[in-house]
C-alpha positions in Angstrom: 52.7 5.1 61.2 55.5 5.1 63.9 56.4 1.5 63.1 56.6 2.4 59.4 59.0 5.2 60.2 61.0 3.0 62.5 61.3 0.2 59.9 62.3 2.7 57.2 64.9 4.2 59.5 66.4 0.8 60.3 66.4 -0.2 56.6 68.1 3.1 55.6 70.7 2.7 58.3 71.5 -0.9 57.2 71.8 0.3 53.6 74.2 3.1 54.5 76.4 0.5 56.2 76.5 -1.7 53.1 76.5 0.8 50.3 78.7 3.8 50.3 78.4 4.9 46.7 75.8 5.4 44.0 73.9 2.2 44.9 73.1 3.8 48.3 71.5 6.8 46.6 69.4 4.7 44.2 68.4 2.3 47.0 67.4 5.2 49.2 65.3 6.9 46.6 63.5 3.6 45.8 62.8 3.1 49.5 61.6 6.6 50.0 59.3 6.3 47.0 57.8 3.1 48.3 57.4 4.6 51.7 55.6 7.8 50.3 53.4 5.6 48.1 52.4 3.6 51.2 51.5 6.8 53.1 49.5 8.1 50.2 47.6 4.8 49.8 46.9 4.5 53.6 45.7 8.1 54.0 44.1 9.0 50.7 43.8 6.0 48.4 41.7 4.0 50.8 39.1 6.7 51.0 38.9 7.0 47.2 38.2 3.3 46.9 35.9 2.9 50.0 34.3 6.3 50.0 33.0 8.3 52.9 30.2 7.9 55.4 27.2 10.2 55.5 28.3 11.6 58.9 31.9 12.2 57.5 30.5 14.3 54.7 28.3 16.3 57.1 31.3 16.9 59.4 33.3 18.1 56.3 30.5 20.5 55.5 30.6 21.8 59.0 34.4 22.3 58.8 34.0 24.2 55.5 31.3 26.4 57.1 33.6 27.2 60.0 36.4 28.1 57.7 34.4 30.1 55.1 31.4 31.6 56.9 30.7 30.5 60.5 27.5 32.6 60.5 25.7 30.3 58.1 23.5 27.5 59.3 23.8 24.0 58.1 20.5 22.1 57.7 20.3 18.4 56.9 17.0 17.7 55.0 15.7 14.2 55.6 12.6 12.7 54.2 9.8 11.7 56.6 10.5 8.1 55.9 14.3 8.2 56.2 14.8 6.1 59.3 18.1 4.5 58.4 20.3 7.6 59.1 21.0 8.4 62.7 21.9 12.1 62.7 22.2 12.3 66.5 25.9 11.2 66.3 26.7 14.4 64.3 26.2 16.5 67.5 28.7 14.4 69.4 31.3 14.5 66.6 30.6 18.2 66.2 31.7 18.8 69.8 34.7 16.5 69.4 35.9 18.5 66.4 35.4 21.9 68.0 32.5 22.8 65.7 29.8 23.4 68.3 29.6 27.1 67.3 28.4 26.1 63.8 24.6 25.9 63.8 23.4 22.5 62.7 19.9 21.2 62.5 17.8 18.6 60.8 14.5 19.2 59.2 12.0 16.6 58.0 10.8 17.2 54.4 7.2 17.8 55.5 8.3 20.6 57.9 10.4 22.5 55.4 9.5 26.2 54.9 11.4 29.0 53.4 11.3 31.0 56.6 13.6 28.4 58.2 16.3 28.8 55.5 17.8 32.3 55.7 21.6 32.1 55.3 21.5 28.3 55.1 23.4 25.5 53.5 21.0 22.7 52.9 22.5 19.2 52.8 20.6 16.1 51.5 21.6 12.6 50.6 21.5 11.6 46.9 19.3 8.6 47.6 16.7 10.5 49.6 14.1 10.9 46.7 11.4 12.6 48.9 13.9 15.2 50.2 15.1 15.9 46.6 11.5 16.3 45.4 10.6 18.7 48.2 13.7 20.9 47.7 13.1 21.0 43.9 9.6 22.4 44.4 10.7 24.9 47.1 10.7 28.5 45.8 12.3 31.0 48.2 13.1 34.6 47.7 16.7 35.3 46.4 17.6 37.3 49.5 17.4 34.2 51.6 20.8 33.2 50.3 20.5 29.5 50.6 22.6 26.8 48.9 21.9 23.1 48.3 24.5 20.5 48.5 23.8 16.9 47.6 25.9 14.4 49.6 26.9 11.1 48.0 28.2 8.8 50.7 29.1 5.2 50.1 27.8 4.3 53.6 24.8 6.0 55.0 25.7 6.1 58.7 
């Protein structure tokens, strides 16, 4: 980014030396639009095309919890056979982002009980069929105030 700003500044300076009339304004607007489109593409457009990782979506859920209701617990529900997702890295990233006060835990599908889920946001991956089946058959009292969020990462890591 700093190099982009430097190059844009140099180009704008050179244009001001050459054009002192309406051509300068038009050229400046065109350069500014190109620059803004490049920033958009590099910071937003790439992620729309490539998607997010599973860990990135979990961290986003933790950030949302910190902003909206830091008392809620975030629980990642994984099937017993889900060995491809390494959730240990979430704890490290949680500390790096200052989210260590948000309670985060993982539960295997065979261990899930309603008593664990008071004031909880449950996260599960869209391709984790066993976890989806377990959560769909779980019936907890309404006062438990739990919510279910299905994450759809492009990369499960």
